[in-house]
Steps between C-alpha positions, in 0.01 A plus 500: 500500500597456135337781307452459115270805474600796288227731636615868500800429273572667172662273239663604180531233235691610189371402160191339650246576224482130428662167553702397807500864639126514462458167679715615793319835529171320510623277782624811690159672453330183638717531810401858558782702323447817291628438153730731300639401162679650200556434138696668228206616294158654586308243294660221704414680831135549376483130401628400844259733683212338308622152592515591871155652492373175361640333813338761722842642591553877528860538370714808429668489170793732384703532187873473589811356325668321790838531322490878527638599841355857506163372371492234786583758765210731380272185474574388861456854633165526331389162631604596856294821467193359338479145650750461784850383579578169332519202745540228239693504173488231244761551219314308229553695180727314265575407140680219322672501168560142349805571293816285469785667693721550198220652313387737771617856489631673809211740479249216517695341789500833685121536442420179680747576783345852528142371545559172687790620747554876486129572534460294831808686634353838402147436644630319819729792588207748440266321742747403771525848672115490556527146638773622732286787630208252564728248672410204266493395148476201256668483165433195277710460185353281224800280415507196272640142476742690287637649822661156541517348152595593155325428171569562134393843354436669839846621605379847590197380690698245689774746585233756630310244697816365651596860592148553648549208735823659632332846520232337714750365740690825516191705575413250783851535639517889485146578611413208727571714805222732407250219512493477112488157356591449138431151345450366153248271331635280216210381287525172308326441171162680539194437296411825339329602176847538339584142585158359408608377149767284662248333723231416247441134436558386138234340280634149604469595877874521550687787680697767330868386544597803718174442708599142550855595585397755768234271651743207508773717670255637762417256779157663538452398132339824384567859416467756768223759499497880602292385787788281624695825571230672704560312832883535491461871419253572777730310741807704411297821498352440853626504860519114487838534312655754723800267572537399139752713320723476195329175387380401140194288526473282185144430409570242229353167615855395569589522129815290473651246255655323787171416679394139464302275724644163601322178574633199703438172324451176681691179385350358183418144416556502121799567283556610149819540308578763239827540309610828346610404144863528428465547125206735459401788721138445474391298809280192494429180700641175360217306331581184698426674821168634396368155461591411848341806653181528284288337760621695785349819654606785733398414847427779768842449635671554164713331236880512501675583176877458445656712232841393372763703312757297313689799357832626644341850548237624739140534371315799652129556489449282185148398436409138539164362410292207627186374322208524731415143391820380673366662821160353460348840446229608251652700224234756482515630856441863571850617378732419782288587804521156663873411508783648707875428442758545769876441504700293751493786756119519487507831303227536240621494138298678226309264288239495226261260333524536131213468242628155391482357851846533638635622831806725453730649746862634514769264637849587615740205518880516540725335250488118508252513791130471579233698680170400660172678464162425649162529330180508712148612467439860599470860385825656380613843596440790256801500271678757293419477143817427320379371157205692345372654187194623310346605176570874418229623258642852554832383343344350190416162647846421651510202727773589756628283781785511746662356807783615729776467230343618164195592313360402154227582266335363194320719242129483429234550234475879539866544425482272195196690375701825520755369248794512742739207448576376848441135572754327723514494878640831636719494815520755792815452712430580866722613794234487759288213625160653532252531197594797284317441156175668612667805612730519197213474267303762681799721470569440134133540414430808716259700270617837634866423420415350168297806410767735596766302296268514196444872547868579530573288188242695298663830622837370395632482855669165432751524775237563768276222362785254491601584851147447642466183301822370667344556851207278436638244263535130607802480264689713754607366850331707771633309788308176464608368155421546136387353175835492325386301183361607171300197417313601193413217252738255660479198747596746776579356838458125450201467272482183287397480123475239227790513261514377137780322328639828365515646859199726467288536806121449483360729782138556594575858619286630788277281715124490432362367830639474855409325829677570821514178695734573793562847645728456798635511749768267368398417138341692223356296216328619187362314194534692166323390182595636165304554181531230237786521259655307207790271538589337164198295397323543830276807472335507836771454755415622854775560748437497876752594766490425866738743665587481870749705706604397850635709781877518507530400127653719224326290229151396401388154425309485183315199364405543135243281319380515139154403388447411127872442438540164311859541363830496694680838541788624710446731784714799570520698823704809540641804674534821302844642433533824333719565195604857603671372806658163422733508808222600737418150593681228699449142394604235761347164391697309764354709765151499347432863418493777243513855625424812288489875560387738222732781570435679173119506542408436134228714367173362355591641156845324516335173606266516201793557267653168622193305378459386139152553351210350686673162562585364842854491620703183430637283788858602587760250600787579741696344778185529711222351269222558440470878461295732280659789332305789325608565146 
């Protein structure tokens, strides 16, 4: 008979004052086990004891540093004397330090290894002799998805959890003959108070980008909970798992970027033709075809779409768009919930219905070839959010947005009110595909770090302050990209401005109002409205920008309109190049790009010195016009 009972068993769960360890201990108590736990300080032990009492659980709490071998020996001997021989051990205590590898000291690396890997070794070998004497025992190591994967800024944690997986297998191999089973649990992304800010809905009802990313990558379409770990832990601690040894059970909802549902599509009665333009990269449907299809509609069996690529090079995951009117659909539908796009193999393709009534999806078409897609009524799978953004009041009203290639930001009224001269689009280059802006802002704006930097500067400890500032700065690459531009009072990364006959720019500075219109998964769109400004004889010119960024694109599309402008003026758009490093950019107009790296990292004071008075910088002509150059 399968027995899940833990009656009469003594269970030690390290670091179980709260969190995952507390949840597992609660489950063990419910199954009949006597609970023993430790923590590193008495106040934490007292807090844990109070939490257990609230649950009606009589737990035994001890102070012990699990990295101290002699202290652990004394702790286990005391537990055996006061409570009983340990039948179940859960190595739960652990720490994480999110520091880029090249910025992490060896001492910091060792500290993580010590707690997350050495400690399970120390505690396990302290309890195994007692288990051998009793003729049975269960050891459960709390591993991680980082036991299998790597991720930026967690080199020590990933190394420790990878080592813990192998320690688990080795204990199983070495002591299995004594009826001791050693297994691991690998939690996925678990909803705890620490992750609560990442899961809170925004004012517009949208998800936090990282929340959306995790939910989209998890087939269960949710975060895990501590309760999700209770059942697996009881199973591995009970006699029901006596023939399970050396296994790591990942409780992650099958978190995987490779998981996708597929849907088989029946033959379709209606055809549509789309051509990927050969001149411009922005995709559209030829106007003549729209008229032919305007009266059509998507039947239950679907509509077939043919996408052609006339270029001599492959086009991979480029966004194409179809007006809903061409599909006979109402433009105001509940944001993409009624249409599903599949490729020629019947595999679902990510799609989105935009605020302006278009169905968009990524198409991959080989050179000089075509590909077929089907559109049908239905509910699409949950998708990874690739293009997203939000308003950051905590960063002086920045509007920041990103996709899998790059991130951008536009400056807002709070920054303008501060007197800082920063007006153009700023650019954040990325080396990872997942959203990073939220995390980089949180790191840069960390109040404790900022307070420490300020305190050290006041104390004259400039080197220490500068070193800490480097570890949080988004102007430094911490493994996922960086903001390598000094925008200041320039056009920045692609902003447009009116230009007078004498090449002076007329620029409205920071935006006044914003409205986010699309927020993923494939397109982000925001409308920015600026305060009235004077352009020649027109004294109340209002500029409005409609900015959109698609997945897979390095560049924004910006539509600029001017209200109250009666005269004809030239328009300049630009990319900043810096005078202190004239050889630091590559200009290849025949290949369609300008690349720049600010290797000298110009200071704010130096930048100000390059500006003349209070005027705006003039337009700068070069082989790659138009550009803007601070003076």
